[in-house]
Every structure is written in C-alpha cells, then in structure tokens.
ZAMARGU-4260 file (C-alpha; in steps of 0.2 Angstrom, whole numbers, plus 5000, padded with zeros to 4 digits):
<rodrens>
0) 5222/5196/4872 | 5219/5178/4877 | 5220/5168/4893 | 5225/5150/4888 | 5224/5135/4900
5) 5234/5120/4895 | 5226/5105/4902 | 5220/5087/4899 | 5203/5082/4904 | 5208/5065/4912
10) 5219/5074/4925 | 5210/5077/4941 | 5220/5093/4945 | 5215/5099/4927 | 5197/5095/4930
15) 5197/5105/4946 | 5203/5121/4936 | 5190/5117/4923 | 5176/5116/4936 | 5182/5132/4944
20) 5182/5141/4927 | 5164/5137/4925 | 5160/5142/4943 | 5167/5159/4941 | 5160/5161/4923
25) 5176/5166/4913 | 5180/5162/4895 | 5197/5154/4892 | 5206/5146/4877 | 5208/5128/4883
30) 5222/5119/4874 | 5221/5100/4876 | 5238/5093/4880 | 5243/5075/4877 | 5256/5065/4888
35) 5266/5058/4873 | 5280/5070/4875 | 5271/5086/4870 | 5274/5093/4888 | 5293/5092/4885
40) 5293/5101/4869 | 5293/5119/4864 | 5282/5130/4865 | 5275/5122/4881 | 5292/5121/4890
45) 5292/5140/4889 | 5275/5140/4897 | 5280/5128/4911 | 5298/5121/4912 | 5292/5108/4925
50) 5283/5099/4911 | 5266/5097/4920 | 5248/5102/4918 | 5238/5112/4921 | 5247/5128/4916
55) 5240/5145/4913 | 5246/5159/4901 | 5237/5175/4905 | 5243/5187/4891 | 5261/5183/4896
60) 5259/5180/4914 | 5262/5161/4916 | 5259/5150/4931 | 5256/5131/4934 | 5250/5120/4948
65) 5231/5118/4949 | 5229/5126/4966 | 5239/5141/4962 | 5230/5143/4946 | 5213/5142/4955
70) 5218/5155/4968 | 5225/5167/4954 | 5209/5165/4944 | 5197/5169/4958 | 5207/5184/4964
75) 5208/5191/4947 | 5192/5186/4938 | 5180/5180/4952 | 5164/5190/4955 | 5167/5190/4973
80) 5179/5182/4986 | 5167/5168/4992 | 5178/5154/4985 | 5194/5161/4991 | 5191/5174/5005
85) 5201/5190/5008 | 5199/5188/5027 | 5216/5182/5033 | 5209/5168/5044 | 5197/5162/5032
90) 5209/5161/5018 | 5222/5153/5029 | 5209/5139/5032 | 5207/5137/5013 | 5226/5137/5010
95) 5227/5124/5025 | 5216/5112/5016 | 5223/5115/4999 | 5240/5111/5006 | 5233/5096/5015
100) 5226/5090/4998 | 5242/5092/4988 | 5254/5086/5001 | 5244/5073/5010 | 5228/5067/5002
105) 5231/5067/4983 | 5249/5063/4987 | 5243/5047/4995 | 5233/5043/4980 | 5247/5045/4969
110) 5258/5034/4979 | 5245/5020/4980 | 5234/5020/4964 | 5246/5025/4950 | 5261/5013/4952
115) 5251/4998/4948 | 5245/5006/4931 | 5262/5014/4927 | 5274/5000/4933 | 5265/4985/4938
120) 5267/4986/4957 | 5252/4978/4966 | 5247/4992/4977 | 5260/4993/4991 | 5252/4990/5008
125) 5260/5005/5017 | 5253/5016/5003 | 5236/5009/5006 | 5238/5013/5025 | 5242/5031/5020
130) 5226/5032/5010 | 5216/5026/5024 | 5224/5038/5036 | 5222/5053/5025 | 5203/5049/5022
135) 5201/5047/5040 | 5208/5064/5043 | 5196/5072/5030 | 5182/5062/5038 | 5186/5070/5055
140) 5187/5087/5048 | 5170/5086/5040 | 5162/5079/5056 | 5158/5097/5063 | 5158/5108/5047
145) 5149/5106/5031 | 5164/5110/5020 | 5182/5106/5020 | 5188/5123/5025 | 5173/5129/5036
150) 5155/5135/5034 | 5155/5139/5015 | 5161/5131/4999 | 5179/5136/4994 | 5193/5132/4982
155) 5198/5118/4994 | 5181/5109/4991 | 5184/5109/4972 | 5201/5103/4973 | 5198/5089/4985
160) 5182/5083/4976 | 5192/5082/4960 | 5207/5073/4969 | 5194/5060/4975 | 5191/5056/4956
165) 5208/5046/4957 | 5202/5032/4969 | 5184/5032/4961 | 5192/5029/4944 | 5200/5014/4951
170) 5184/5007/4958 | 5188/5012/4976 | 5171/5021/4980 | 5166/5013/4997 | 5165/5027/5009
175) 5155/5017/5022 | 5170/5020/5034 | 5169/5038/5031 | 5151/5044/5032 | 5155/5062/5033
180) 5165/5062/5017 | 5150/5053/5008 | 5138/5066/5015 | 5150/5080/5009 | 5152/5072/4991
185) 5133/5072/4989 | 5131/5090/4995 | 5145/5096/4984 | 5138/5087/4968 | 5120/5094/4972
190) 5127/5112/4974 | 5141/5112/4961 | 5131/5107/4946 | 5145/5112/4934 | 5155/5097/4941
195) 5142/5085/4935 | 5143/5093/4918 | 5162/5094/4916 | 5169/5079/4924 | 5161/5063/4917
200) 5170/5064/4900 | 5187/5065/4908 | 5182/5053/4922 | 5178/5040/4909 | 5195/5042/4901
205) 5204/5041/4918 | 5195/5025/4921 | 5200/5018/4904 | 5218/5023/4907 | 5219/5014/4924
210) 5211/4999/4917 | 5222/4998/4902 | 5238/5001/4912 | 5233/4987/4924 | 5230/4975/4910
215) 5246/4980/4901 | 5256/4974/4916 | 5246/4958/4918 | 5236/4964/4933 | 5218/4962/4937
220) 5208/4977/4931 | 5197/4976/4946 | 5213/4976/4958 | 5207/4990/4968 | 5189/4985/4969
225) 5194/4971/4981 | 5205/4982/4992
</rodrens>
C-alpha cells in the first residue's frame, strides 16, 4: 500500500506539499512530473483529469490542488491538529487564508509574473497593482498577529510562504514597503527548518525557468528587478 505524490520541485504549490510532508513526518512515494505533455497522458489523466500538479493517490483515493492535499494529509496522518485545527473558528481562519492565497495572492502573482516568461508580455501595469494590493493586505493581516491565520503556525503559513517563491524567483524581493511580511518570512524560516532543506533546489530551477523564458521572448532577464 503506497501513497504517491505527483509533483515537480520547481512548482511553488508542489513545494508547499513537500514542506508539509516533512513537517508531519510521513513517507510518500514522490513521482517527479515534467511539463512536456506528461500531465495530459495516461496514467496521470486517471489520477487528475485537470492535468495539474500536485496530485495525490492514497491507495486509490485521489485528490489534487495543493491546499486540499495539505488539509487531507494533516487530518489523516498528522501527529496532532496544530497545523489545521479541529476547532471550527480556528480552522475557518486557516481556510480563510488558504482561500486568500489561491484566489488573491498567488493568483495575482500568476497574472503578473508568468505572462512575460510564457508569452513575452512585459508585465501588465494593472497586474502589478494587484500584486501590490494583495501584499498590502497580507502585511496588514500580519500587523497584529505572528502568523497569517492567528497565533500559531498553520497550513496557511506554509502555503503562502511557498507562494512568495514566485516573485522571489523573478528577483522581486524588496519588502521594505511590507515590514510585517519581512518579519514573518524571517520567523517562518527560523522555525520551519525543513523549508530551508527542501526548497533551494526547486527554487533555483524556478529562477532558471523564469530567466530562460524572458530571454526566449527577448525580454530583459532582470525585468522584475527594476519594477
């Protein structure tokens, strides 16, 4: 009986699941997936018909989307509920921030940072405004609490910290306007030592992917360093 995670280490959502796996101490068979069409072929299409990673197959139970996978793993294999509390109000706060991440924060990154590398668009101004707005919201949330969903580390911290790898891989690392985010990042990486062990390899690949994509479309590889 095997739990298999289908992932790619240069993907921030995949990295969030990999960090969580280390945090809760479970053993999985990790199958590295490529983006060269493998996601659209069997047998993977039977695992996830939406053709995205990460995806999980737990002895025939199949689920995809990183935040859903993280919640499932903690509930089924976590040593306790500290990362995803059973208390309805505490869990609602975590779910709130997970939804903010996927629907607002990471979505704004996807709209601003990826099109130049994929299609040669020079970073749409309105998309940049969305990124700044979402970061401002996160900075405000962290103004009176140490973690994104309250007083303790949760799945939402893991998810959002990995989402922030996208702008970082593009060289967009100035948080002088968002001091609470900067403080939280430092705290997270001090406490979640597994992050520093797991992320660097994939982060370097993500950096290379963005640089190569920009160069392919004739754009300055330092495009986002100056924005």
